[in-house]
C-alpha positions as CSV (number, residue, x, y, z in Angstrom):
1,Q,12.6,-16.2,1.6
2,V,10.8,-12.8,1.3
3,Q,7.3,-12.0,3.4
4,L,5.7,-8.5,3.9
5,Q,3.1,-7.4,6.3
6,E,1.0,-4.5,6.3
7,S,-1.0,-2.4,9.6
8,G,-2.4,-0.4,10.1
9,P,-6.2,1.1,11.4
10,G,-9.0,-0.8,9.8
11,L,-11.6,1.5,10.3
12,L,-11.9,5.6,9.0
13,Q,-14.2,7.8,9.2
14,P,-15.1,9.8,5.8
15,S,-12.1,12.7,4.6
16,E,-9.8,11.3,7.2
17,T,-5.9,9.9,6.0
18,L,-5.7,6.4,5.3
19,S,-1.9,5.3,6.5
20,L,-0.9,1.6,5.7
21,T,2.7,0.1,6.8
22,C,4.4,-2.9,5.6
23,S,6.7,-4.4,7.0
24,V,9.4,-6.3,5.1
25,S,11.4,-9.6,5.6
26,G,13.7,-11.7,3.8
27,A,14.1,-9.2,1.4
28,S,16.2,-5.3,1.4
29,I,13.3,-2.9,0.2
30,T,17.0,-0.5,-1.6
31,T,18.1,-3.7,-3.7
32,G,18.1,-5.5,-6.8
33,T,15.3,-4.7,-9.4
34,V,12.3,-4.7,-8.0
35,Y,9.3,-2.9,-6.2
36,W,7.3,-2.3,-3.4
37,A,3.4,-1.3,-4.5
38,W,0.0,-0.9,-2.3
39,I,-2.6,-2.9,-4.2
40,R,-6.7,-3.2,-3.2
41,Q,-9.7,-5.0,-3.5
42,S,-12.8,-3.2,-2.8
43,P,-16.4,-6.0,-3.1
44,G,-17.4,-7.0,-6.6
45,K,-13.9,-6.0,-8.1
46,G,-11.1,-6.8,-9.5
47,L,-7.2,-6.0,-7.8
48,E,-6.3,-1.8,-8.4
49,C,-2.8,-1.1,-8.2
50,L,-2.4,2.5,-5.8
51,G,0.8,3.0,-6.9
52,Y,4.4,2.2,-6.2
53,I,8.2,2.5,-5.3
54,S,10.9,1.4,-6.6
55,Y,13.9,-0.3,-5.0
56,S,15.8,3.5,-5.8
57,G,12.9,5.8,-4.2
58,V,11.1,7.0,-6.5
59,S,7.4,6.6,-6.6
60,Y,4.5,6.0,-9.4
61,Y,1.0,6.3,-8.4
62,S,-2.2,5.1,-10.6
63,S,-3.3,8.2,-12.3
64,S,-7.0,7.8,-10.7
65,L,-5.6,8.3,-7.1
66,K,-2.4,10.3,-8.1
67,S,-3.3,14.0,-6.3
68,R,-4.9,12.0,-3.0
69,T,-1.8,8.9,-3.2
70,S,1.3,9.0,-1.7
71,I,4.1,6.1,-1.2
72,S,8.0,6.7,1.0
73,R,9.8,4.2,2.6
74,D,11.5,3.9,5.7
75,T,15.6,2.3,4.8
76,S,16.0,1.6,8.2
77,K,13.4,-0.3,9.6
78,N,12.9,-1.8,5.3
79,Q,9.7,-1.0,5.6
80,F,7.5,0.7,2.4
81,S,4.4,3.4,3.6
82,L,0.9,4.2,1.8
83,E,-1.7,7.5,3.1
84,L,-4.7,7.6,1.1
85,S,-5.6,11.3,1.9
86,S,-9.6,12.2,1.9
87,V,-11.7,8.5,1.5
88,T,-14.7,7.8,1.4
89,P,-16.6,4.9,1.0
90,A,-15.4,3.6,-2.3
91,D,-12.2,3.4,-0.6
92,T,-13.1,1.0,1.0
93,A,-11.2,-2.3,0.8
94,V,-8.6,-5.5,1.1
95,Y,-5.3,-3.2,0.9
96,Y,-2.1,-5.8,0.3
97,C,1.5,-4.8,0.1
98,N,3.7,-6.2,-3.2
99,R,6.7,-7.2,-4.3
100,G,7.1,-6.2,-8.0
101,G,4.5,-8.6,-8.5
102,D,5.9,-12.1,-6.6
103,S,4.7,-11.7,-2.9
104,W,1.9,-10.6,-1.3
105,G,1.2,-9.4,2.5
106,Q,-1.7,-11.4,3.7
107,G,-4.4,-7.9,2.9
108,T,-6.2,-5.0,5.9
109,Q,-9.6,-4.7,5.0
110,V,-9.9,-1.4,5.7
111,T,-13.3,0.4,5.5
112,V,-14.5,4.0,5.3
113,S,-17.5,4.5,6.9
114,S,-19.3,7.4,9.6
């Protein structure tokens, strides 16, 4: 059974860079034909996909966030990561990592506030 666990700071100030890591167990991020995604849910809003990285290591980004987003991976640790630069209070959300739409991490609250 695949398990995903997000980690990273919960509180940032505006203009900082958000860095989150998703640790994966029970499956390899380099095999299969799946993708590994970052998704967030802001207060009162629906789910928003920031982007994903494929099993082959190719990253894809939401057009609205592309200029601020980077998704990478560490295959030696079976982890993939999100960086979101120049955060604002509008980036406050619960951030989830996800495998191909079928397995989710528990989510981590990120708050941007001065």
